[in-house]
N, C-alpha and C positions, 0 to 999 in steps of 0.2 A: 427497880433498876435506874440508877442515876447515870445519865450519859452526857457525853461532851462531844462536839463535832470540832474538827480542826481542818482548815483550809490553808493552802500556802499564802495567797494574797487575794484580796477582794478588790481588784482594779480593773476588771474587764469582764464582759459577758462572753462565756464560751462553753465548750462542752463540760469543762470540770465544774463550772457554776450550775450547769443543769443538774449534775449529779448532787451537788450540794443541795439544791432546791428539793431534790427527791428526799434526801437524808432529814431535811427540815420538816417535810410533810410527814414521814414516818415517825420521827421523834420531835413533836411539836414543842416540847419543853426544853429541849438540848440548847445550851448557848453555843455560840461559835467563837473559836479562838483562831486568829489569823495574824500573820506579821504586820500587814498594812490594810487599811480599809479606806476606799476613796468614795464617800457618800455621793459626790457629784455624778461620778461615772455609774455607780450602782443603781442610783435613783431609788425606786421603790423596792428593788430586789433586797430582801433581808432586812427591810427597814423595821420590821415587827420583832426582830430577834435581839436577844443580848449579844453583843459582839465585843469581845475582848481583843485588844490589839498589843503588840509589843513596843518596846521602847522606840523601834524604828518609826513608829507613827509620828513621833515628834520631831525627826529629822527634817531639815529643809528639803523640799523636792521629792521626798520619799513617796508621796501619793501618786505623783505623775511620772517620776523617774525611778521606779523601784529597782529597774534593771542594773542600775549603777552600784547597788548596795550588796552584791553576793558575798563579799568578804566578812560582812556584819550579820548576815542572816543565820548562820549556824548558832551563833551565840544568842541571838534574839529568839530564835524557836525554842531554846532550852530555857527561857525565863519562866514560863508558864507552870502553875502548881496544878496538878491533876489529882491530888491525894483524896479529894472528896468524892471522886467519881468511881463506879463500878466498871465503866467501859468508856474508852475513848475511841471515837471512830473518825479516822483521819481520811482525806482524800488528797492525793499528793502526786506531783510530776517533779517536785524539787525537795522542799525543806520540811513539810508537815510531818513526814515520817520520823524525823529526828528528834520528836519531843521526848522528854524524860518522863516515865511513869513508875509508879512504886510497885511492889511485888503483889499488892491487891487489886490492881487496876488492869484490865484486859485492853491491850492496844490492837486494834484491827485496823489495817491500812488498806484503803482502796487505791490501788496504784493506777495512775493513768499511763505512766512510763517511769523507768529509773532515770535519773537526772540525765537527759540526753547531752547537754553541754558539757557535763563534766567526764562522761564515758566515752562518747563516740562522735560528737558532732561540734566540738569547740570552735573549729573554723568557720562552720556554717552559722553557728551561734553568733559570732562577731560580725559576720556579713548581714545576717537578717536585720540586726538592730543599729547598723551604722555607727558603730563607735568610731570616735576620732583615732588617728593613727597611733597616738601614744598610749592609748588605752589598749588598742588591739596588740601592742607589744606586752603589755603586762598580763593579758589575760591568761596566757598559757601557764605562767608561774602561779597566779592566783588559783587556776583550776587544779593544780596539784594538791593544794591544801584543801580545797573543797571536795575533791574525789575522795581523799583519805577521811574527812569527816563523814561523807556521804556512806562510805563503807561501815564506819563505826555506827552511824545512825541506823543503818539498815538492820542492825542486830537488835535494835530496841523494840522492834515491831514483833508481837506475839503471833499474829496470823496474817497473811497476806491475801488480798483479793487482787485480781488483775482483770483489766477491762477487755483483754483478748488473749488468745492463745499466743499471739506474737509477743505480747508484753510478759506473759508468763515464762515464756523462753528467756527474755531478756533479764527478768528477775532471777531466773535460776543461773544464768551466765554471770551477772555482775555481783548479785548478793548471796548466791548459792542457797536460796530459799525456794520451798514450793508455793505454789500460789492456786487458789481456786478462781476459776474463771466465771465472772458475771458480767456480761457485755452491758454498756452503758445505756440510758435511756433515750429513746426517740419518741417525739410527740406524733405518733402515728396518725392520730385524729385529725391533725391539721392538714393531712395531704390527702388527695383523691386523684383517681384516674379521670382524664379529661376526655370528652368525646371527639376532640380533634387534637392533632399534633401540627406544629408549625415546622419550618424547614431549618431552624437554627439548632445548634448545639450549645450547651450551656456548661459553665464552670461557675462554682460558689466557694468563696472562702477568702481568708485574709491574704492580702498581697504581699507574701515574704518568699524568699528564694527557695526554701525547700519545698514549697507548693508546686514548683516547677511550671509556673504560668508561662514563662518563656519559651519553654519547649513546646507547649501547645500553641503559642502564638506563632511561633516560627512555622509550626506544621500547618496551620491554618492560612497563614500568609501564602504558603506554597499551594494549598488546596484550593483557595478562594471561596471557602464555604463560609457561611455566617456562624460566628462565635459570639455569644453574649457572656459577659463576665461580670459576676456580682461580688462586690467586696472591696474593701479599701485596705491600704497598708502602706508601708515605706517604699515599696516598688512601684507604686502607681504611676508616676509620671515616666519613669524609665520604661515600664511596659507600654505605655500609650505612645511613646516615641518608636517602639519596635513594631507596633501593630499597624497593619494596613486597614483600609476602609470598610473591609468586611467583618471586622471586629470591633464590637460595641462594648465600652465600659459603662456599666449601670450604677457602680459604685454601691450605695446604700439605698435599699428599697424597703418597703414595709412588709409585714407578714404575709398580707393578702396578696400582694404583687409577687413576692417570691414563690408562694405555693403555686401560683398561675405559671410563673416561668417554668418551674420543675414540671408540672403536669403536661405543658404543652411542647417542651423541647424534643427534639428528634432523639437525642442521646446525651448522657451526662459525661463530661470528660473529666477523669480522674488521674492525673500523671505522677502524683506524688506517693511516697512511701508513708502510711499513717499507722500509728498505734491502734487506733479505731476511727474509721472514716464515717463520721455521723453524717455529713452531707451526701455521701454515696448511698447510705441507707434511707435517707430522705428521698433521694430520687428514685429508689425502688418503691418506696412507699406510695409515690406518685405513678408507679406503673412503669417508670421509664428504664430502658437498658442503660448499662454502664460500659464505657470504653476506658479500661484501666490499666495502669502499670502493674504488672504481676509480681507485687512485692507487699510486705506488710500485713495488715490485718485483712485486707479486702479478699485475699484468696481463700479465706475461711468461710466467706458467705455467697460468693457467685462462682458459678461455673462457665467456663469459656463455651460460648455457643448457646447457652440457656438463659441466663440473665444479662448477659453482655458478652464483651470480647476483651481479651488480654493483649497487651504488647509487652515484650520481655526487656527492652531497654528504654531509659528515659532519654530517648533522643527523638527530634522531629521525625526522621525517617521511619523509626519503629512505630511511632503514632500514626503517621501517614497510612502505612500499611494496615494498621489495625482499622482505621476509618474505612478505607476501601473494602476491607473484608467485612466489616460491619453492614455496609450497603446490601450485601448478597444475602443477608439473613433476615429472618422474621422472629419477633420476640412477642411473648404473651403477656400483656400488661397485668392481667389479674393474677397470673403466676408470680410476677416480679412483686407485686404488692403482698402476697401472701408469705413470701420469703422474708418481708420486711416486718411482718406482724409480731414475731418472737422477740422484737426489741422494744415493744410497746412499754412506755414508762410505768404503767401499773404492774405489768409483770416484773419489771426490774425492782420496783419497791417490795413486791411480794417476797422475792428472792433475798434481798437484803435484809429484810425483817426476820424472815425464817433463819438465815444464816447467823445473825447477831444473836438472836434468842438461844439458838442451838449451841453456840461457842461460849456464851456467858454461862450457861447451865454446866457445861463440862468444865470451864475454868473454875467455877466457884465450888464445884464437887471434887476438885483436884485431879481430874481426868484429862487436862489438857496435854496433848502430845507435843513434844519439842520437835524442831526441824531436824 
């Protein structure tokens, strides 16, 4: 079986790149095709792989400012020739799903989300990345073209995998396709239950608007309780100005430090709606309870009062009420960790390998079912 891997762009380390790393371990000889590859940012990640990039790689600033090139990405992702492969396994939240494959090549797409900024979050996308005003004016017109292309590109996928039931529903809504759910990998072995807990609450993640750090900060400003925030991003200075002295920004910490912060926090604060909240699962792996907005994927994995508590509005008042309710409850650290064990990366790798082997056998025998 000759297989190729396709990834949107290799310009940052995140959940999608963790998935790609697992794909590389399952299929050690498979090359990677991607729009843009930034060696400086990725460092040793994927340095041992054959990596093929699109013509965008040669454009000035593309490796550092790839987000200014969306109008060129549809044509760029269509450049690659996959005629020599039996299977192409893409993982995508934007353009990788739109590759063109021939009749004898099976395309399986592991979907992190349908392209959010094309379908339902265009305004938030422009806010998150601080485009100049003249660019913001043009983005809605640009998105009409990208939305049409994304709909066409979605029909090129033979089989969809989704990272959560929440994303599977979005695939059904926007692409009219069914998807099999395989949750993404979490390095469970990196986390453990601590013998002690401290009095602080914790947030971990990139500081961009949809993560709703501002909601948590306003809530904890009023509560006066200690909150530690790990992460960097375009909203860092804005959030620092909003926060009172009980809120500490740790920015970037090493792996050993972050696992310690997870395991010793009083609870993990999760006010955003995520397609799959890896950081929340990491907190569970450390035995900690979650105080989460009741939306997105997280509702599939925790039950109010058992692994944490929910709040139903993304407002400071709703979060404050949840924190106060949390203080009256007790949680079982060992139980929380057991909930997280099913997301272990070895389990993920086993499921992906089994799925790909099954689908290629059916495809080659002519038994593949259409949507």
